[in-house]
OpenMM code with the backbone's topology and positions (N, CA, C; nanometers):
from openmm import Vec3, app, unit

residues = "MET THR THR ASN PRO HIS THR LEU HIS THR THR THR GLY ARG ASP CYS SER GLY SER GLY ARG VAL TRP LEU VAL ALA PRO LEU CYS THR THR ALA ALA PRO THR ASP ARG PRO PRO VAL ARG ASP ASP LEU MET ARG THR TRP LEU PRO ASP GLY ASP VAL THR TYR ARG SER SER ASP GLY ARG ARG LYS THR THR TRP ALA GLN LEU HIS ALA GLN PHE ASP LEU VAL GLU VAL THR SER".split()
positions = [
    Vec3(0.0838, -0.1182, 0.0000),
    Vec3(0.0000, 0.0000, 0.0000),
    Vec3(0.0883, 0.1245, 0.0000),
    Vec3(0.0545, 0.2192, -0.0846),
    Vec3(0.1313, 0.3434, -0.0940),
    Vec3(0.0687, 0.4486, -0.0039),
    Vec3(0.1492, 0.5098, 0.0791),
    Vec3(0.0984, 0.6142, 0.1681),
    Vec3(0.1476, 0.7525, 0.1303),
    Vec3(0.2322, 0.7619, 0.0315),
    Vec3(0.2805, 0.8910, -0.0144),
    Vec3(0.1708, 0.9565, -0.0972),
    Vec3(0.1132, 1.0711, -0.0517),
    Vec3(0.0025, 1.1333, -0.1249),
    Vec3(0.0409, 1.1829, -0.2629),
    Vec3(0.1691, 1.2020, -0.2889),
    Vec3(0.2121, 1.2498, -0.4201),
    Vec3(0.2113, 1.1392, -0.5251),
    Vec3(0.2054, 1.0147, -0.4811),
    Vec3(0.2064, 0.9040, -0.5761),
    Vec3(0.0712, 0.8352, -0.5862),
    Vec3(-0.0258, 0.8748, -0.5034),
    Vec3(-0.1577, 0.8123, -0.5096),
    Vec3(-0.2341, 0.8612, -0.6312),
    Vec3(-0.3034, 0.7735, -0.6972),
    Vec3(-0.3885, 0.8112, -0.8085),
    Vec3(-0.5278, 0.8397, -0.7535),
    Vec3(-0.5751, 0.9603, -0.7744),
    Vec3(-0.7079, 0.9974, -0.7243),
    Vec3(-0.7921, 1.0491, -0.8387),
    Vec3(-0.9214, 1.0338, -0.8250),
    Vec3(-1.0160, 1.0838, -0.9228),
    Vec3(-1.1187, 1.1693, -0.8511),
    Vec3(-1.1455, 1.2856, -0.9063),
    Vec3(-1.2461, 1.3735, -0.8472),
    Vec3(-1.3528, 1.4040, -0.9502),
    Vec3(-1.4670, 1.4475, -0.9011),
    Vec3(-1.5767, 1.4835, -0.9891),
    Vec3(-1.5615, 1.6231, -1.0469),
    Vec3(-1.4686, 1.7022, -0.9898),
    Vec3(-1.4490, 1.8384, -1.0372),
    Vec3(-1.3425, 1.8431, -1.1453),
    Vec3(-1.3614, 1.9341, -1.2378),
    Vec3(-1.2610, 1.9572, -1.3412),
    Vec3(-1.1690, 2.0681, -1.2913),
    Vec3(-1.0460, 2.0356, -1.2644),
    Vec3(-0.9488, 2.1337, -1.2173),
    Vec3(-0.8707, 2.1846, -1.3372),
    Vec3(-0.9299, 2.2752, -1.4105),
    Vec3(-0.8675, 2.3210, -1.5340),
    Vec3(-0.7580, 2.4232, -1.5096),
    Vec3(-0.7488, 2.4792, -1.3879),
    Vec3(-0.6445, 2.5761, -1.3592),
    Vec3(-0.6667, 2.7092, -1.4256),
    Vec3(-0.7918, 2.7459, -1.4535),
    Vec3(-0.8192, 2.8695, -1.5253),
    Vec3(-0.8181, 2.9927, -1.4358),
    Vec3(-0.8246, 2.9762, -1.3023),
    Vec3(-0.8227, 3.0911, -1.2126),
    Vec3(-0.6825, 3.1463, -1.1973),
    Vec3(-0.6707, 3.2773, -1.1834),
    Vec3(-0.5405, 3.3413, -1.1671),
    Vec3(-0.5202, 3.3830, -1.0223),
    Vec3(-0.3951, 3.3964, -0.9831),
    Vec3(-0.3593, 3.4347, -0.8471),
    Vec3(-0.2566, 3.5469, -0.8542),
    Vec3(-0.2725, 3.6485, -0.7676),
    Vec3(-0.1749, 3.7561, -0.7558),
    Vec3(-0.1317, 3.7607, -0.6101),
    Vec3(-0.0017, 3.7475, -0.5847),
    Vec3(0.0503, 3.7538, -0.4497),
    Vec3(0.0857, 3.8982, -0.4152),
    Vec3(0.0846, 3.9288, -0.2862),
    Vec3(0.1142, 4.0643, -0.2398),
    Vec3(0.2455, 4.1117, -0.3008),
    Vec3(0.2459, 4.2371, -0.3472),
    Vec3(0.3658, 4.2956, -0.4077),
    Vec3(0.3655, 4.4461, -0.3827),
    Vec3(0.4819, 4.5099, -0.3917),
    Vec3(0.4877, 4.6552, -0.3741),
    Vec3(0.3974, 4.7270, -0.4734),
    Vec3(0.3600, 4.8497, -0.4402),
    Vec3(0.2651, 4.9260, -0.5204),
    Vec3(0.3026, 4.9404, -0.6677),
    Vec3(0.4288, 4.9512, -0.7004),
    Vec3(0.4657, 4.9882, -0.8373),
    Vec3(0.5070, 4.8726, -0.9279),
    Vec3(0.5017, 4.7479, -0.8848),
    Vec3(0.5634, 4.6429, -0.9653),
    Vec3(0.4734, 4.5762, -1.0678),
    Vec3(0.3427, 4.5724, -1.0474),
    Vec3(0.2575, 4.4971, -1.1383),
    Vec3(0.1378, 4.5801, -1.1833),
    Vec3(0.1149, 4.5820, -1.3119),
    Vec3(-0.0007, 4.6547, -1.3655),
    Vec3(-0.1286, 4.5760, -1.3400),
    Vec3(-0.2393, 4.6450, -1.3375),
    Vec3(-0.3686, 4.5792, -1.3204),
    Vec3(-0.3996, 4.4948, -1.4434),
    Vec3(-0.4704, 4.3829, -1.4255),
    Vec3(-0.5091, 4.3033, -1.5423),
    Vec3(-0.6034, 4.3842, -1.6313),
    Vec3(-0.5876, 4.3722, -1.7596),
    Vec3(-0.6678, 4.4524, -1.8519),
    Vec3(-0.8145, 4.4135, -1.8520),
    Vec3(-0.8463, 4.2870, -1.8167),
    Vec3(-0.9860, 4.2445, -1.8181),
    Vec3(-1.0586, 4.2727, -1.6864),
    Vec3(-0.9872, 4.3236, -1.5833),
    Vec3(-1.0437, 4.3634, -1.4546),
    Vec3(-1.1379, 4.2575, -1.3959),
    Vec3(-1.0860, 4.1418, -1.3587),
    Vec3(-1.1713, 4.0346, -1.3067),
    Vec3(-1.2147, 4.0619, -1.1630),
    Vec3(-1.3293, 4.0078, -1.1214),
    Vec3(-1.3618, 4.0092, -0.9787),
    Vec3(-1.2606, 3.9208, -0.9064),
    Vec3(-1.2198, 3.9613, -0.7864),
    Vec3(-1.1199, 3.8866, -0.7110),
    Vec3(-1.1634, 3.8693, -0.5658),
    Vec3(-1.1027, 3.7711, -0.4995),
    Vec3(-1.1245, 3.7483, -0.3565),
    Vec3(-0.9905, 3.7632, -0.2862),
    Vec3(-0.9909, 3.8367, -0.1737),
    Vec3(-0.8659, 3.8560, -0.1000),
    Vec3(-0.8457, 3.7471, 0.0036),
    Vec3(-0.7351, 3.7538, 0.0763),
    Vec3(-0.7044, 3.6494, 0.1732),
    Vec3(-0.7878, 3.6583, 0.3006),
    Vec3(-0.8744, 3.7590, 0.3102),
    Vec3(-0.9730, 3.7676, 0.4186),
    Vec3(-1.1108, 3.7225, 0.3704),
    Vec3(-1.1135, 3.6628, 0.2509),
    Vec3(-1.2351, 3.6085, 0.1877),
    Vec3(-1.3368, 3.7161, 0.1495),
    Vec3(-1.2926, 3.8390, 0.1287),
    Vec3(-1.3806, 3.9452, 0.0785),
    Vec3(-1.3733, 3.9443, -0.0731),
    Vec3(-1.4873, 3.9587, -0.1374),
    Vec3(-1.4928, 3.9661, -0.2830),
    Vec3(-1.4895, 4.1122, -0.3247),
    Vec3(-1.4064, 4.1422, -0.4230),
    Vec3(-1.3919, 4.2773, -0.4767),
    Vec3(-1.4358, 4.2775, -0.6225),
    Vec3(-1.5206, 4.3721, -0.6580),
    Vec3(-1.5775, 4.3801, -0.7919),
    Vec3(-1.5308, 4.5073, -0.8616),
    Vec3(-1.5058, 4.5013, -0.9932),
    Vec3(-1.4683, 4.6225, -1.0668),
    Vec3(-1.5794, 4.7251, -1.0555),
    Vec3(-1.5412, 4.8514, -1.0348),
    Vec3(-1.6396, 4.9584, -1.0177),
    Vec3(-1.5849, 5.0824, -1.0864),
    Vec3(-1.6462, 5.1212, -1.1936),
    Vec3(-1.5946, 5.2349, -1.2683),
    Vec3(-1.4723, 5.1966, -1.3494),
    Vec3(-1.3921, 5.2963, -1.3827),
    Vec3(-1.2766, 5.2725, -1.4692),
    Vec3(-1.1528, 5.2256, -1.3953),
    Vec3(-1.1318, 5.2694, -1.2715),
    Vec3(-1.0053, 5.2374, -1.2042),
    Vec3(-1.0222, 5.1811, -1.0635),
    Vec3(-1.1415, 5.1721, -1.0145),
    Vec3(-1.1590, 5.1297, -0.8759),
    Vec3(-1.2259, 4.9929, -0.8655),
    Vec3(-1.2126, 4.9343, -0.7476),
    Vec3(-1.2821, 4.8116, -0.7097),
    Vec3(-1.3635, 4.8425, -0.5852),
    Vec3(-1.4753, 4.7739, -0.5698),
    Vec3(-1.5553, 4.7905, -0.4485),
    Vec3(-1.5810, 4.6537, -0.3880),
    Vec3(-1.5967, 4.6526, -0.2551),
    Vec3(-1.6268, 4.5257, -0.1886),
    Vec3(-1.7682, 4.4836, -0.2256),
    Vec3(-1.7958, 4.3550, -0.2157),
    Vec3(-1.9268, 4.3057, -0.2583),
    Vec3(-2.0397, 4.3633, -0.1735),
    Vec3(-2.0115, 4.4047, -0.0505),
    Vec3(-2.1159, 4.4666, 0.0323),
    Vec3(-2.1287, 4.6164, 0.0053),
    Vec3(-2.0403, 4.6721, -0.0788),
    Vec3(-2.0482, 4.8125, -0.1167),
    Vec3(-1.9920, 4.9089, -0.0130),
    Vec3(-1.9348, 4.8586, 0.0937),
    Vec3(-1.8876, 4.9457, 0.2019),
    Vec3(-1.7451, 4.9963, 0.1808),
    Vec3(-1.6679, 4.9313, 0.0977),
    Vec3(-1.5281, 4.9698, 0.0774),
    Vec3(-1.5008, 4.9928, -0.0704),
    Vec3(-1.4084, 5.0856, -0.0974),
    Vec3(-1.3684, 5.1154, -0.2341),
    Vec3(-1.2177, 5.1354, -0.2352),
    Vec3(-1.1504, 5.0825, -0.3377),
    Vec3(-1.0053, 5.0915, -0.3459),
    Vec3(-0.9602, 5.0755, -0.4905),
    Vec3(-0.8331, 5.0944, -0.5131),
    Vec3(-0.7767, 5.0732, -0.6468),
    Vec3(-0.7118, 4.9355, -0.6537),
    Vec3(-0.6843, 4.8889, -0.7744),
    Vec3(-0.6146, 4.7608, -0.7920),
    Vec3(-0.4784, 4.7646, -0.7236),
    Vec3(-0.4056, 4.8755, -0.7382),
    Vec3(-0.2719, 4.8858, -0.6788),
    Vec3(-0.2781, 4.8685, -0.5274),
    Vec3(-0.3769, 4.9290, -0.4644),
    Vec3(-0.3904, 4.9152, -0.3193),
    Vec3(-0.4265, 4.7720, -0.2805),
    Vec3(-0.5191, 4.7106, -0.3536),
    Vec3(-0.5547, 4.5710, -0.3258),
    Vec3(-0.4322, 4.4810, -0.3387),
    Vec3(-0.3605, 4.4971, -0.4478),
    Vec3(-0.2461, 4.4111, -0.4773),
    Vec3(-0.1328, 4.4313, -0.3773),
    Vec3(-0.1219, 4.5514, -0.3209),
    Vec3(-0.0158, 4.5795, -0.2236),
    Vec3(-0.0495, 4.5254, -0.0849),
    Vec3(-0.1788, 4.5027, -0.0559),
    Vec3(-0.2193, 4.4619, 0.0782),
    Vec3(-0.2603, 4.3154, 0.0916),
    Vec3(-0.3074, 4.2543, -0.0160),
    Vec3(-0.3662, 4.1210, -0.0054),
    Vec3(-0.3168, 4.0279, -0.1156),
    Vec3(-0.3144, 3.8975, -0.0855),
    Vec3(-0.3045, 3.7960, -0.1895),
    Vec3(-0.4427, 3.7900, -0.2534),
    Vec3(-0.4494, 3.7822, -0.3843),
    Vec3(-0.5771, 3.7860, -0.4549),
    Vec3(-0.5944, 3.6626, -0.5427),
    Vec3(-0.7179, 3.6146, -0.5509),
    Vec3(-0.7532, 3.5008, -0.6349),
    Vec3(-0.8705, 3.5432, -0.7217),
    Vec3(-0.8616, 3.5124, -0.8501),
    Vec3(-0.9707, 3.5446, -0.9428),
    Vec3(-1.0956, 3.4662, -0.9050),
    Vec3(-1.2097, 3.5327, -0.9044),
    Vec3(-1.3372, 3.4668, -0.8758),
    Vec3(-1.3961, 3.4219, -1.0084),
    Vec3(-1.4183, 3.2915, -1.0211),
    Vec3(-1.4805, 3.2374, -1.1415),
    Vec3(-1.6141, 3.1769, -1.1028),
    Vec3(-1.7062, 3.1784, -1.1948),
    Vec3(-1.8418, 3.1289, -1.1653),
    Vec3(-1.8483, 2.9824, -1.1416),
] * unit.nanometer
topology = app.Topology()
chain = topology.addChain("A")
for resn in residues:
    res = topology.addResidue(resn, chain)
    for name in ("N", "CA", "C"):
        topology.addAtom(name, app.Element.getBySymbol(name[0]), res)
């Protein structure tokens, strides 16, 4: 019996296509915003939605920020349907 999880063959019902993108925390000036402006989730599990031309807003509408500020403060994961 193999107990090494890296060598076990597993099958799942989900398709893990790897289509979601991830942005790790970085200084303010190093990375440009994605041109398609995707909705993202931060490492505190808050969802941020594109709002206007340059800003993002939290899904509850209480917070507003720019991509640069989000990227400088949080690890971000693209939200896919």
